GULUMFI-232205 format. One record per residue (C-alpha): residue number from 1; x, y, z negated. Coordinates in steps of 0.2 Angstrom, whole numbers, always signed. Example, Ala and Ser with C-alpha at 12.3 -4.5 7.8 and 13.67 -1.06 7.14 Angstrom:
BEGIN
{n:1	east:+62	north:-22	up:-39}
{n:2	east:+68	north:-5	up:-36}
This chain:
BEGIN
{n:1	east:-91	north:-63	up:-59}
{n:2	east:-100	north:-53	up:-45}
{n:3	east:-88	north:-39	up:-40}
{n:4	east:-92	north:-24	up:-29}
{n:5	east:-76	north:-16	up:-22}
{n:6	east:-78	north:+1	up:-13}
{n:7	east:-65	north:+6	up:-1}
{n:8	east:-63	north:+19	up:+12}
{n:9	east:-48	north:+9	up:+19}
{n:10	east:-53	north:-5	up:+30}
{n:11	east:-51	north:-13	up:+47}
{n:12	east:-47	north:-7	up:+60}
{n:13	east:-34	north:+2	up:+49}
{n:14	east:-18	north:-8	up:+47}
{n:15	east:-9	north:-4	up:+30}
{n:16	east:-5	north:-11	up:+14}
{n:17	east:-21	north:-6	up:+5}
{n:18	east:-31	north:-15	up:+18}
{n:19	east:-20	north:-30	up:+17}
{n:20	east:-21	north:-30	up:-2}
{n:21	east:-39	north:-31	up:-3}
{n:22	east:-41	north:-44	up:+11}
{n:23	east:-30	north:-56	up:+2}
{n:24	east:-38	north:-51	up:-15}
{n:25	east:-55	north:-56	up:-8}
{n:26	east:-48	north:-73	up:-3}
{n:27	east:-40	north:-77	up:-19}
{n:28	east:-55	north:-71	up:-29}
{n:29	east:-66	north:-83	up:-20}
{n:30	east:-54	north:-97	up:-24}
{n:31	east:-55	north:-92	up:-42}
{n:32	east:-74	north:-94	up:-42}
{n:33	east:-78	north:-75	up:-41}
{n:34	east:-90	north:-67	up:-29}
{n:35	east:-83	north:-51	up:-21}
{n:36	east:-93	north:-39	up:-10}
{n:37	east:-85	north:-24	up:-1}
{n:38	east:-93	north:-7	up:+3}
{n:39	east:-83	north:-1	up:+17}
{n:40	east:-85	north:+11	up:+32}
{n:41	east:-92	north:-3	up:+42}
{n:42	east:-110	north:+1	up:+47}
{n:43	east:-109	north:+20	up:+44}
{n:44	east:-106	north:+34	up:+55}
{n:45	east:-88	north:+40	up:+53}
{n:46	east:-78	north:+55	up:+57}
{n:47	east:-59	north:+57	up:+59}
{n:48	east:-49	north:+63	up:+44}
{n:49	east:-41	north:+80	up:+48}
{n:50	east:-23	north:+78	up:+53}
{n:51	east:-24	north:+59	up:+53}
{n:52	east:-37	north:+54	up:+65}
{n:53	east:-33	north:+35	up:+64}
{n:54	east:-41	north:+36	up:+47}
{n:55	east:-60	north:+38	up:+48}
{n:56	east:-71	north:+44	up:+34}
{n:57	east:-89	north:+36	up:+32}
{n:58	east:-104	north:+48	up:+32}
{n:59	east:-112	north:+40	up:+16}
{n:60	east:-123	north:+48	up:+4}
{n:61	east:-124	north:+43	up:-15}
{n:62	east:-142	north:+36	up:-11}
{n:63	east:-135	north:+24	up:+2}
{n:64	east:-122	north:+19	up:-11}
{n:65	east:-135	north:+17	up:-24}
{n:66	east:-145	north:+5	up:-13}
{n:67	east:-130	north:-6	up:-9}
{n:68	east:-125	north:-7	up:-27}
{n:69	east:-143	north:-11	up:-32}
{n:70	east:-144	north:-25	up:-18}
{n:71	east:-129	north:-34	up:-24}
{n:72	east:-131	north:-32	up:-43}
{n:73	east:-113	north:-33	up:-47}
{n:74	east:-106	north:-37	up:-64}
{n:75	east:-92	north:-25	up:-61}
{n:76	east:-88	north:-11	up:-49}
{n:77	east:-70	north:-6	up:-43}
{n:78	east:-66	north:+9	up:-33}
{n:79	east:-51	north:+7	up:-22}
{n:80	east:-49	north:+24	up:-14}
{n:81	east:-54	north:+42	up:-16}
{n:82	east:-62	north:+45	up:+1}
{n:83	east:-81	north:+48	up:+4}
{n:84	east:-86	north:+30	up:+0}
{n:85	east:-76	north:+31	up:-16}
{n:86	east:-84	north:+48	up:-21}
{n:87	east:-102	north:+41	up:-17}
{n:88	east:-99	north:+26	up:-28}
{n:89	east:-91	north:+36	up:-42}
{n:90	east:-106	north:+47	up:-42}
{n:91	east:-118	north:+33	up:-43}
{n:92	east:-109	north:+24	up:-57}
{n:93	east:-108	north:+40	up:-67}
{n:94	east:-127	north:+44	up:-65}
{n:95	east:-131	north:+26	up:-70}
{n:96	east:-119	north:+25	up:-84}
{n:97	east:-111	north:+10	up:-76}
{n:98	east:-93	north:+6	up:-80}
{n:99	east:-80	north:+6	up:-66}
{n:100	east:-62	north:+4	up:-63}
{n:101	east:-51	north:+13	up:-49}
{n:102	east:-34	north:+10	up:-42}
{n:103	east:-20	north:+22	up:-37}
{n:104	east:-13	north:+16	up:-20}
{n:105	east:-8	north:+32	up:-11}
{n:106	east:+1	north:+48	up:-16}
{n:107	east:-12	north:+60	up:-9}
{n:108	east:-6	north:+76	up:-17}
{n:109	east:+11	north:+73	up:-9}
{n:110	east:+4	north:+68	up:+8}
{n:111	east:-8	north:+83	up:+8}
{n:112	east:+7	north:+94	up:+3}
{n:113	east:+17	north:+87	up:+17}
{n:114	east:+4	north:+92	up:+30}
{n:115	east:-4	north:+108	up:+23}
{n:116	east:+1	north:+122	up:+12}
{n:117	east:-8	north:+114	up:-3}
{n:118	east:+1	north:+114	up:-20}
{n:119	east:+4	north:+96	up:-27}
{n:120	east:-3	north:+102	up:-43}
{n:121	east:-20	north:+105	up:-35}
{n:122	east:-20	north:+87	up:-28}
{n:123	east:-16	north:+80	up:-46}
{n:124	east:-30	north:+90	up:-53}
{n:125	east:-42	north:+82	up:-41}
{n:126	east:-34	north:+65	up:-45}
{n:127	east:-37	north:+67	up:-64}
{n:128	east:-55	north:+72	up:-60}
{n:129	east:-58	north:+57	up:-49}
{n:130	east:-49	north:+43	up:-59}
{n:131	east:-51	north:+48	up:-77}
{n:132	east:-70	north:+47	up:-76}
{n:133	east:-68	north:+28	up:-75}
{n:134	east:-64	north:+15	up:-87}
{n:135	east:-46	north:+11	up:-81}
{n:136	east:-34	north:+15	up:-67}
{n:137	east:-24	north:+0	up:-59}
{n:138	east:-7	north:+4	up:-54}
{n:139	east:+6	north:-7	up:-46}
{n:140	east:+22	north:-3	up:-55}
{n:141	east:+29	north:+2	up:-72}
{n:142	east:+38	north:+17	up:-65}
{n:143	east:+22	north:+23	up:-56}
{n:144	east:+13	north:+21	up:-72}
{n:145	east:+25	north:+32	up:-81}
{n:146	east:+24	north:+45	up:-68}
{n:147	east:+5	north:+46	up:-67}
{n:148	east:+4	north:+46	up:-86}
{n:149	east:+15	north:+62	up:-85}
{n:150	east:+3	north:+69	up:-73}
{n:151	east:-12	north:+67	up:-86}
{n:152	east:-20	north:+51	up:-79}
{n:153	east:-27	north:+40	up:-92}
{n:154	east:-31	north:+22	up:-96}
{n:155	east:-18	north:+15	up:-84}
{n:156	east:-18	north:-4	up:-81}
{n:157	east:-4	north:-15	up:-72}
{n:158	east:-9	north:-23	up:-56}
{n:159	east:+5	north:-31	up:-46}
{n:160	east:+5	north:-37	up:-28}
{n:161	east:+9	north:-53	up:-18}
{n:162	east:+16	north:-60	up:-2}
{n:163	east:+11	north:-73	up:+11}
{n:164	east:+27	north:-84	up:+10}
{n:165	east:+20	north:-96	up:+23}
{n:166	east:+18	north:-83	up:+36}
{n:167	east:+33	north:-72	up:+32}
{n:168	east:+48	north:-84	up:+32}
{n:169	east:+65	north:-86	up:+40}
{n:170	east:+64	north:-91	up:+58}
{n:171	east:+77	north:-95	up:+71}
{n:172	east:+72	north:-81	up:+82}
{n:173	east:+80	north:-65	up:+89}
{n:174	east:+67	north:-54	up:+98}
{n:175	east:+78	north:-39	up:+98}
{n:176	east:+95	north:-46	up:+102}
{n:177	east:+110	north:-52	up:+92}
{n:178	east:+111	north:-36	up:+82}
{n:179	east:+114	north:-31	up:+69}
{n:180	east:+96	north:-26	up:+69}
{n:181	east:+89	north:-13	up:+56}
{n:182	east:+70	north:-14	up:+55}
{n:183	east:+56	north:-2	up:+48}
{n:184	east:+38	north:-8	up:+47}
{n:185	east:+24	north:+3	up:+42}
{n:186	east:+13	north:+18	up:+47}
{n:187	east:+23	north:+30	up:+58}
{n:188	east:+19	north:+46	up:+49}
{n:189	east:+28	north:+61	up:+42}
{n:190	east:+26	north:+55	up:+23}
{n:191	east:+35	north:+39	up:+28}
{n:192	east:+52	north:+49	up:+31}
{n:193	east:+56	north:+38	up:+46}
{n:194	east:+67	north:+51	up:+53}
{n:195	east:+79	north:+48	up:+39}
{n:196	east:+81	north:+30	up:+45}
{n:197	east:+82	north:+34	up:+63}
{n:198	east:+95	north:+47	up:+61}
{n:199	east:+107	north:+36	up:+52}
{n:200	east:+124	north:+31	up:+61}
{n:201	east:+122	north:+12	up:+61}
{n:202	east:+129	north:-1	up:+72}
{n:203	east:+117	north:-12	up:+83}
{n:204	east:+99	north:-7	up:+85}
{n:205	east:+85	north:+1	up:+75}
{n:206	east:+68	north:-5	up:+77}
{n:207	east:+51	north:+3	up:+72}
{n:208	east:+36	north:-8	up:+70}
{n:209	east:+19	north:+2	up:+68}
{n:210	east:+9	north:+16	up:+74}
{n:211	east:+3	north:+33	up:+68}
{n:212	east:+3	north:+51	up:+71}
{n:213	east:+21	north:+54	up:+72}
{n:214	east:+25	north:+40	up:+85}
{n:215	east:+26	north:+51	up:+100}
{n:216	east:+37	north:+64	up:+92}
{n:217	east:+49	north:+50	up:+85}
{n:218	east:+50	north:+42	up:+102}
{n:219	east:+55	north:+58	up:+110}
{n:220	east:+68	north:+62	up:+97}
{n:221	east:+76	north:+45	up:+95}
{n:222	east:+75	north:+37	up:+113}
{n:223	east:+88	north:+25	up:+108}
{n:224	east:+77	north:+16	up:+95}
{n:225	east:+65	north:+2	up:+100}
{n:226	east:+47	north:+5	up:+95}
{n:227	east:+35	north:-10	up:+96}
{n:228	east:+19	north:-2	up:+91}
{n:229	east:+8	north:-10	up:+78}
{n:230	east:+10	north:-29	up:+76}
{n:231	east:+0	north:-42	up:+65}
{n:232	east:+1	north:-60	up:+60}
{n:233	east:+13	north:-71	up:+69}
{n:234	east:+20	north:-57	up:+80}
{n:235	east:+24	north:-46	up:+64}
{n:236	east:+32	north:-61	up:+55}
{n:237	east:+43	north:-65	up:+70}
{n:238	east:+48	north:-46	up:+71}
{n:239	east:+53	north:-47	up:+52}
{n:240	east:+63	north:-64	up:+55}
{n:241	east:+72	north:-56	up:+70}
{n:242	east:+80	north:-42	up:+60}
{n:243	east:+95	north:-42	up:+49}
{n:244	east:+91	north:-28	up:+36}
{n:245	east:+74	north:-20	up:+32}
{n:246	east:+76	north:-1	up:+29}
{n:247	east:+62	north:+7	up:+19}
{n:248	east:+65	north:+26	up:+19}
{n:249	east:+49	north:+32	up:+11}
{n:250	east:+50	north:+42	up:-5}
{n:251	east:+32	north:+43	up:-8}
{n:252	east:+25	north:+25	up:-7}
{n:253	east:+17	north:+18	up:-23}
{n:254	east:+23	north:+0	up:-20}
{n:255	east:+28	north:-6	up:-2}
{n:256	east:+20	north:-23	up:+2}
{n:257	east:+31	north:-23	up:+17}
{n:258	east:+46	north:-25	up:+6}
{n:259	east:+40	north:-41	up:-1}
{n:260	east:+36	north:-47	up:+17}
{n:261	east:+54	north:-43	up:+22}
{n:262	east:+61	north:-52	up:+7}
{n:263	east:+50	north:-67	up:+11}
{n:264	east:+57	north:-67	up:+29}
{n:265	east:+75	north:-67	up:+22}
{n:266	east:+79	north:-49	up:+25}
{n:267	east:+89	north:-39	up:+12}
{n:268	east:+82	north:-21	up:+9}
{n:269	east:+90	north:-4	up:+10}
{n:270	east:+80	north:+10	up:+1}
{n:271	east:+81	north:+25	up:-9}
{n:272	east:+81	north:+22	up:-28}
{n:273	east:+63	north:+28	up:-30}
{n:274	east:+46	north:+22	up:-37}
{n:275	east:+41	north:+6	up:-27}
{n:276	east:+58	north:+0	up:-21}
{n:277	east:+66	north:+1	up:-38}
{n:278	east:+52	north:-9	up:-46}
{n:279	east:+53	north:-23	up:-33}
{n:280	east:+71	north:-24	up:-27}
{n:281	east:+84	north:-32	up:-38}
{n:282	east:+98	north:-20	up:-34}
{n:283	east:+114	north:-28	up:-28}
{n:284	east:+106	north:-45	up:-27}
{n:285	east:+92	north:-44	up:-13}
{n:286	east:+94	north:-26	up:-8}
{n:287	east:+104	north:-10	up:-11}
{n:288	east:+96	north:+6	up:-17}
{n:289	east:+106	north:+22	up:-15}
{n:290	east:+103	north:+41	up:-10}
{n:291	east:+115	north:+37	up:+4}
{n:292	east:+103	north:+27	up:+15}
{n:293	east:+117	north:+22	up:+27}
{n:294	east:+128	north:+15	up:+14}
{n:295	east:+113	north:+5	up:+7}
{n:296	east:+110	north:-2	up:+24}
{n:297	east:+127	north:-7	up:+27}
{n:298	east:+129	north:-15	up:+10}
{n:299	east:+112	north:-24	up:+12}
{n:300	east:+119	north:-31	up:+29}
{n:301	east:+131	north:-42	up:+19}
{n:302	east:+119	north:-49	up:+7}
{n:303	east:+113	north:-67	up:+5}
{n:304	east:+97	north:-70	up:+15}
{n:305	east:+93	north:-86	up:+6}
{n:306	east:+93	north:-76	up:-11}
{n:307	east:+80	north:-64	up:-3}
{n:308	east:+69	north:-78	up:+1}
{n:309	east:+70	north:-87	up:-16}
{n:310	east:+66	north:-70	up:-25}
{n:311	east:+51	north:-67	up:-14}
{n:312	east:+44	north:-84	up:-19}
{n:313	east:+41	north:-78	up:-36}
{n:314	east:+27	north:-66	up:-30}
{n:315	east:+10	north:-74	up:-27}
{n:316	east:-7	north:-67	up:-22}
{n:317	east:-15	north:-79	up:-34}
{n:318	east:-6	north:-70	up:-49}
{n:319	east:-12	north:-53	up:-41}
{n:320	east:-30	north:-59	up:-41}
{n:321	east:-29	north:-66	up:-59}
{n:322	east:-22	north:-49	up:-65}
{n:323	east:-36	north:-39	up:-56}
{n:324	east:-49	north:-50	up:-64}
{n:325	east:-41	north:-48	up:-81}
{n:326	east:-41	north:-29	up:-80}
{n:327	east:-59	north:-29	up:-74}
{n:328	east:-65	north:-41	up:-88}
{n:329	east:-56	north:-30	up:-101}
{n:330	east:-65	north:-14	up:-99}
{n:331	east:-78	north:-7	up:-110}
{n:332	east:-97	north:-9	up:-105}
{n:333	east:-99	north:+9	up:-106}
{n:334	east:-90	north:+23	up:-97}
{n:335	east:-78	north:+34	up:-106}
{n:336	east:-83	north:+51	up:-114}
{n:337	east:-83	north:+64	up:-101}
{n:338	east:-73	north:+81	up:-104}
C-alpha cells in the first residue's frame, strides 16, 4: 500500500510525534508498505508564535495537490493540524479523497495555557478539522472517551511502541548515586515541570530536554541539573542513570517517554490522568497519585526488573500493524459534511 503521511512535526523537532512517525515508517517498510512523508522540509517556514522551536511551512493547497498527484497514494493520513495538515485536508476534500487523521496534541489546552483563548474555541476547531475525515486515530481508551465527549467522531485506537534494544537497563550512573529523579521531554509550560522541580525529594532532580521554559526553570530551580536535549545513546544512558521517572504533565495524550523509562528499568511517578493511567500499571511498575511527591517516593521502592518486563510487551511492529488496519478499514468515500 502506498501511504502519504502529512505532518507539520518533523526534524529538527525532537518530540514524541516525530519519533512515532520515524519508527512507523521503518516498520511500514518492513511490512511491505511504501510510506511517503509530506513535511516542512523544502518549504519556507516561519516560527510558531509563542513557540519558535516549531516552524510552520508556507505551503499552498496547490503545492500539496502536486505532491499528492506525484506520489499517487492509495491512502492519505494527516498527522497534525498545522499548515501542512490544513493544505492536505483541503486537497482531499476538494478531490473527494478519503483520509484519516490522528490526535497527538491537546492544542486547545496548550493554546489556553499561553493565550486568553477559551478551550471551547479550540475544540470547535478540532471538530472542524478532524471530523471531515474518515477516522481519527487516538492512542488510549481514556483519550478516546474524552474526545468523544467533545464531539469528535469516528475514533480509532492506535497504540505506540518502544525500542527495547536502545532503551534498556545499564550499569551507569551519570548523575551520581542518587536517588535520581528524572524528567525527559519538552521544557514548556504545558508540561507542568515546575510541579516536579518544586517537590521536596531526596537526592537529585534531572531535566532532559529543551524548550521555551528552559531559561526560566533554570533560574527558578538552580539546584536541579538540566542537560539540554539528548538523543540516541546519550538519551538512553540518561534514562538508565536515574532511579525514578517523574512525568508531571496533565495534558499529554500518551507519553512515549513513559515507555522508554519503563524499558530502561525505571518505575514511573505521575498524576492519574490520560496517558499515564492508560500505560502505567499502578502499584506494579509505577505509582499514580495527585500527591506527586508521594508517587515518586513510592515508585522509588518498586522492582526495576518488573518495569523492564512490562515494557517488552510494547512493540513498534504492533503499532504499525494497527495503523495499517485502521487505514485499510476506512470507506473509499469521505463522510457527509455538515
